[in-house]
C-alpha positions as CSV (number, residue, x, y, z in Angstrom):
1,M,90.1,88.3,79.1
2,L,90.0,92.0,78.8
3,N,86.2,92.2,79.6
4,V,86.8,90.1,82.7
5,Y,89.6,92.4,83.8
6,L,87.4,95.5,83.2
7,Y,84.5,93.9,85.1
8,A,86.7,93.0,88.1
9,K,88.2,96.5,88.1
10,R,84.8,98.1,88.2
11,V,83.6,95.7,91.0
12,A,86.7,96.5,93.0
13,I,86.2,100.3,92.6
14,A,82.5,100.0,93.5
15,A,83.4,98.0,96.6
16,L,86.0,100.5,97.6
17,V,83.6,103.4,97.2
18,V,80.9,101.6,99.3
19,L,83.5,100.8,101.9
20,L,84.7,104.4,102.1
21,I,81.1,105.7,102.4
22,V,80.3,103.2,105.1
23,T,83.5,104.1,107.0
24,G,82.7,107.8,106.6
25,F,79.2,107.4,108.1
26,Y,80.6,105.2,110.9
27,L,83.2,107.8,111.8
28,L,80.7,110.6,111.5
29,G,78.3,108.8,113.8
30,Q,80.9,107.9,116.4
31,H,82.8,111.2,116.4
32,A,80.2,113.7,115.2
33,Y,81.1,116.2,117.9
34,F,84.7,116.4,116.6
35,F,83.5,117.0,113.1
36,L,81.2,119.7,114.3
37,L,84.1,121.5,116.1
38,V,86.1,121.3,112.9
39,F,83.2,122.8,111.0
40,A,82.8,125.6,113.6
41,A,86.5,126.4,113.1
42,I,86.0,126.5,109.3
43,L,83.0,128.8,109.7
44,L,85.0,131.2,112.0
45,A,87.9,131.0,109.5
46,V,85.5,132.0,106.7
47,L,84.4,135.0,108.8
48,F,88.1,136.0,109.4
49,C,88.9,135.6,105.7
50,G,85.9,137.7,104.7
51,I,87.0,140.6,106.9
52,T,90.6,140.1,105.8
53,D,89.7,140.2,102.1
54,W,87.7,143.4,102.7
55,I,90.5,145.1,104.6
56,T,93.0,144.0,101.9
57,A,90.8,145.4,99.1
58,K,90.1,148.7,100.8
59,L,93.5,149.5,102.5
60,H,95.8,147.5,100.1
61,L,97.7,145.9,103.0
62,K,99.5,142.6,103.1
63,R,97.4,139.6,104.0
64,G,99.1,138.9,107.3
65,L,98.6,142.5,108.5
66,S,95.0,142.5,107.2
67,L,94.3,139.2,109.1
68,L,95.7,140.7,112.3
69,L,93.5,143.8,111.9
70,A,90.5,141.5,111.2
71,V,91.0,139.5,114.3
72,L,91.5,142.6,116.4
73,F,88.4,144.1,115.0
74,F,86.3,141.0,115.5
75,F,87.3,140.5,119.2
76,G,87.4,144.3,119.8
77,V,83.8,144.6,118.8
78,I,82.8,141.8,121.1
79,I,84.8,143.2,124.0
80,A,83.5,146.7,123.4
81,A,79.9,145.6,123.2
82,F,80.2,143.7,126.5
83,W,82.1,146.6,128.1
84,L,79.3,149.0,127.2
85,I,76.3,146.9,128.0
86,A,77.7,144.5,130.6
87,P,76.8,146.7,133.7
88,T,73.2,147.2,132.5
89,V,72.8,143.6,131.4
90,S,74.3,142.4,134.7
91,E,71.8,144.4,136.8
92,Q,69.0,143.2,134.6
93,V,70.0,139.6,134.8
94,Q,70.1,139.8,138.6
95,E,66.5,141.2,138.4
96,M,65.6,138.3,136.1
97,R,66.4,135.8,138.8
98,Q,63.6,137.4,140.9
99,T,61.2,138.3,138.2
100,I,61.1,134.9,136.4
101,P,60.1,132.9,139.5
102,Q,57.4,135.6,140.1
103,A,56.2,135.1,136.6
104,V,56.1,131.3,137.0
105,S,54.1,131.8,140.2
106,R,51.5,133.9,138.3
107,V,51.3,131.3,135.6
108,Q,50.6,128.7,138.3
109,D,47.8,130.9,139.8
110,W,46.3,131.3,136.4
111,L,46.4,127.5,135.7
112,S,44.8,126.8,139.0
113,Q,41.6,128.4,137.7
114,Y,41.1,125.5,135.3
115,G,40.7,121.8,135.9
116,W,43.4,120.7,133.5
117,G,45.7,123.4,134.8
118,Q,45.1,122.3,138.4
119,K,46.5,118.8,137.5
120,L,49.6,120.4,136.1
121,V,50.1,122.6,139.2
122,E,49.7,119.5,141.5
123,Q,52.8,118.0,139.9
124,V,54.8,120.9,141.4
125,P,55.7,120.3,145.1
126,D,54.4,122.8,147.6
127,D,57.6,122.6,149.5
128,M,60.3,123.6,147.0
129,S,63.0,122.6,149.4
130,K,62.1,119.0,148.5
131,A,63.0,119.7,144.9
132,I,66.5,121.0,146.0
133,P,69.0,118.2,145.8
134,K,70.9,117.0,148.9
135,Q,74.4,118.2,149.7
136,N,76.2,115.3,147.9
137,A,74.0,115.6,144.8
138,M,74.5,119.4,144.9
139,L,78.3,119.1,145.0
140,S,78.1,116.5,142.2
141,K,76.1,118.9,140.0
142,V,78.4,121.8,140.8
143,S,81.4,119.8,139.8
144,G,79.6,118.7,136.7
145,I,78.9,122.3,135.7
146,F,82.5,123.3,136.4
147,S,83.9,120.5,134.3
148,T,81.4,121.3,131.5
149,T,82.4,124.9,131.6
150,L,86.1,124.0,131.3
151,S,85.3,121.6,128.5
152,F,83.4,124.4,126.7
153,L,86.2,126.9,127.1
154,A,88.8,124.3,125.9
155,D,86.7,123.6,122.8
156,L,86.2,127.3,122.2
157,F,90.0,127.9,122.4
158,I,90.6,125.0,120.0
159,V,88.1,126.4,117.5
160,I,89.6,129.9,117.6
161,I,93.2,128.7,117.2
162,T,92.2,126.3,114.4
163,A,90.3,129.1,112.7
164,L,93.4,131.4,112.9
165,F,95.6,128.7,111.3
166,L,93.1,128.1,108.5
167,A,92.6,131.8,107.9
168,S,96.3,132.6,107.9
169,N,97.0,130.4,104.8
170,P,93.7,129.0,103.3
171,A,95.4,128.0,100.0
172,L,97.7,125.6,101.9
173,Y,94.7,123.5,103.1
174,T,92.6,123.8,100.0
175,T,95.5,122.7,97.8
176,G,96.3,119.8,100.2
177,L,92.7,118.7,100.0
178,T,92.5,118.8,96.2
179,K,95.7,116.7,96.0
180,L,93.7,113.8,97.5
181,F,91.8,113.5,94.3
182,P,92.9,112.4,90.8
183,L,94.6,115.1,88.7
184,R,91.7,115.3,86.2
185,N,89.3,116.2,89.0
186,R,91.4,118.7,91.0
187,S,90.2,121.8,89.1
188,R,86.6,120.8,89.7
189,I,87.2,120.1,93.4
190,S,88.9,123.5,93.7
191,E,86.0,125.2,92.0
192,V,83.4,123.6,94.3
193,L,85.5,124.5,97.4
194,G,85.5,128.1,96.1
195,K,81.7,128.0,95.8
196,S,81.3,126.5,99.3
197,Y,83.5,129.3,100.7
198,A,81.4,131.9,98.9
199,T,78.2,130.3,100.2
200,L,79.4,130.3,103.8
201,K,80.5,133.9,103.6
202,S,77.2,135.0,102.1
203,W,75.3,133.1,104.8
204,L,77.3,134.7,107.6
205,V,76.7,138.2,106.1
206,G,72.9,137.5,105.9
207,M,72.7,135.9,109.3
208,L,74.6,138.7,111.1
209,S,72.5,141.3,109.4
210,A,69.3,139.5,110.5
211,M,70.6,139.1,114.1
212,A,71.4,142.8,114.3
213,I,68.0,143.8,113.1
214,I,66.2,141.5,115.6
215,G,68.4,142.6,118.5
216,V,68.1,146.4,117.8
217,S,64.4,146.3,117.0
218,S,63.7,144.2,120.2
219,A,65.6,146.6,122.4
220,I,63.7,149.6,120.9
221,A,60.3,147.9,121.1
222,Y,60.8,146.6,124.7
223,S,61.9,150.1,125.8
224,L,59.0,151.8,124.2
225,I,56.4,149.6,126.0
226,G,58.3,149.9,129.3
227,L,59.2,146.2,129.6
228,P,61.7,145.6,132.4
229,L,65.1,144.1,131.5
230,A,64.8,145.4,127.9
231,F,68.5,145.2,127.1
232,A,69.1,141.8,128.6
233,L,66.1,140.3,126.7
234,A,67.2,142.0,123.5
235,L,70.7,140.5,123.9
236,I,69.1,137.0,124.3
237,A,67.1,137.6,121.1
238,F,70.2,138.7,119.3
239,F,72.2,135.6,120.1
240,L,69.4,133.1,119.7
241,A,68.6,134.6,116.2
242,F,71.7,132.8,115.0
243,I,69.6,129.6,115.1
244,P,66.9,130.1,112.4
245,N,63.3,129.0,112.9
246,V,63.8,127.8,116.5
247,G,66.0,130.3,118.2
248,P,64.0,133.5,117.8
249,W,60.8,131.9,119.3
250,I,62.8,130.5,122.2
251,A,64.0,134.0,122.9
252,G,60.4,135.2,123.2
253,L,59.6,133.0,126.1
254,P,61.6,134.9,128.8
255,A,60.3,138.2,127.4
256,V,56.7,137.1,127.9
257,L,57.5,135.8,131.4
258,V,59.1,139.1,132.4
259,G,56.1,140.9,131.0
260,L,53.8,138.7,133.1
261,T,55.5,140.0,136.3
262,V,54.2,143.5,135.5
263,S,50.7,142.6,134.3
264,P,48.9,140.2,132.0
265,Q,48.4,143.1,129.6
266,M,52.2,143.7,129.5
267,A,52.8,140.0,128.7
268,L,50.2,140.3,125.9
269,Y,51.8,143.4,124.5
270,T,55.2,141.8,124.6
271,L,53.9,138.7,122.9
272,L,52.2,140.8,120.2
273,I,55.2,143.0,119.6
274,Y,57.7,140.2,119.5
275,S,55.5,138.2,117.2
276,A,55.2,141.2,114.9
277,I,59.0,141.6,114.9
278,Q,59.5,138.0,114.0
279,M,56.8,138.1,111.3
280,V,58.4,141.2,109.7
281,E,61.8,139.7,110.0
282,S,60.8,136.3,108.6
283,Y,58.6,137.3,105.7
284,M,60.1,140.7,104.7
285,I,63.6,141.3,105.9
286,T,65.1,137.8,105.8
287,P,63.8,137.0,102.3
288,I,65.3,140.3,101.0
289,I,68.7,139.6,102.8
290,F,69.0,135.9,101.8
291,Q,67.7,136.5,98.3
292,K,71.1,138.1,97.7
293,T,73.0,135.6,99.8
294,V,71.9,132.1,100.6
295,D,68.3,130.9,100.5
296,L,67.6,127.7,102.4
297,P,64.3,125.8,102.1
298,P,62.5,126.4,105.5
299,A,61.0,122.9,105.8
300,L,64.3,121.2,104.9
301,L,66.2,123.5,107.3
302,L,63.8,122.8,110.2
303,F,64.1,119.0,109.6
304,F,67.9,119.2,109.5
305,Q,67.9,121.3,112.7
306,V,65.7,118.7,114.5
307,L,67.9,115.9,113.2
308,L,71.2,117.4,114.4
309,G,69.6,118.6,117.6
310,I,68.6,115.1,118.5
311,F,72.0,113.6,117.7
312,E,74.4,116.4,118.9
313,G,72.3,118.7,121.1
314,A,72.9,122.4,121.2
315,L,76.0,122.4,119.0
316,G,74.3,120.5,116.2
317,L,71.3,122.8,116.4
318,L,73.6,125.8,116.3
319,L,75.5,124.7,113.2
320,A,72.7,123.0,111.3
321,A,72.0,126.0,108.9
322,P,75.6,126.5,107.6
323,I,76.1,122.8,107.3
324,L,73.0,122.5,105.2
325,A,74.1,125.4,103.1
326,V,77.4,123.6,102.3
327,L,75.6,120.3,101.7
328,M,73.3,121.9,99.2
329,V,76.3,123.2,97.3
330,L,78.0,119.8,97.3
331,I,74.9,117.9,96.2
332,N,74.1,120.5,93.5
333,E,77.6,120.5,92.1
334,F,78.7,116.9,92.4
335,Y,75.4,115.0,92.0
336,V,73.0,117.2,90.1
337,K,75.4,118.9,87.7
338,D,78.1,116.2,87.4
339,V,75.9,113.1,87.4
340,L,72.2,113.9,86.6
341,E,72.8,116.8,84.2
342,A,76.1,115.5,82.7
343,E,76.2,114.7,79.0
344,P,76.1,111.0,78.2
345,V,79.5,109.4,77.6
346,D,80.1,107.2,74.6
347,A,80.3,103.7,76.1
348,S,82.4,102.3,73.2
349,K,85.0,105.1,73.5
350,E,85.1,104.6,77.3
351,E,85.7,100.9,76.9
352,Q,88.5,101.5,74.3
353,T,90.1,104.0,76.7
354,E,89.9,101.6,79.6
355,G,91.2,98.8,77.3
356,K,94.3,100.8,76.4
357,I,94.9,101.5,80.1
358,A,94.4,97.9,81.0
359,S,96.7,96.7,78.2
360,S,99.4,99.1,79.4
361,E,99.1,98.0,83.0
362,V,99.3,94.3,81.9
């Protein structure tokens, strides 16, 4: 009778676990964008908490005041940066609207010299007005862009407010999460949450350092060779460097096109210099930075970026690296250490314990 009870209990627990896993994957698939926004808020909260902890340790202030200074510092740096470089970047972006079409025209002329290139050029209409949508379609696209912009701003506002709430009292939310688990597992859950926080904070430090190096080195290199729009292109390189593997090389395309408007030699110099910056950053600077922070397997990261990019577009591609960093911590702690590397449990003692529990319940 007791064995039947234990067997039925194990089957019920296994069925419940499978049901929870299936439900989790279903919700994740149906509402992945929502979960990505939540993770973005958590990531921003980790950044706020990291700055807050540093201010508290250095100035010995209360956490609330330190958080206020951290938020003011974060947004102050962003506003100051745009205030200083916005006029120059604005002028250069206006120039890019003229230089990029010129570069495309030069590429078409170069492709026309070859048979395979001629076929590609023939796909582009001679009269570009035919490619311009009609008035109704134009108004529809403009309204679509407007609604998309409003949706983005609303999502950004929600992420920032949520991050502020999380950063103001992180213990409240971590303690609430651990209470969802049995009492015997709460200390372990709290430990893994602490490791996940440390991993995200280290990843942010490493990534922001790499972004700054790429942005500054690109601005200096572009200015030295006389490439037009140096600051605007360097700013693009800085922001796209947040997306490992993919982003930096996407940022190199407009730089090469701008160089092509000057001369083919300038485009070649731009390509060589930007490639050199990326090679040095990828094989020398980044390994040194992430060796002390978070080291993600490049092939696994690229696969994960492609996967999230396919399912959730730009937001999935943007958050793929920090999500993978957290997943690696969870898998290593809960599966590798707690399951694969755990010491074997004496089955007879476990059955005796479960038998006592079952007897007491009966």
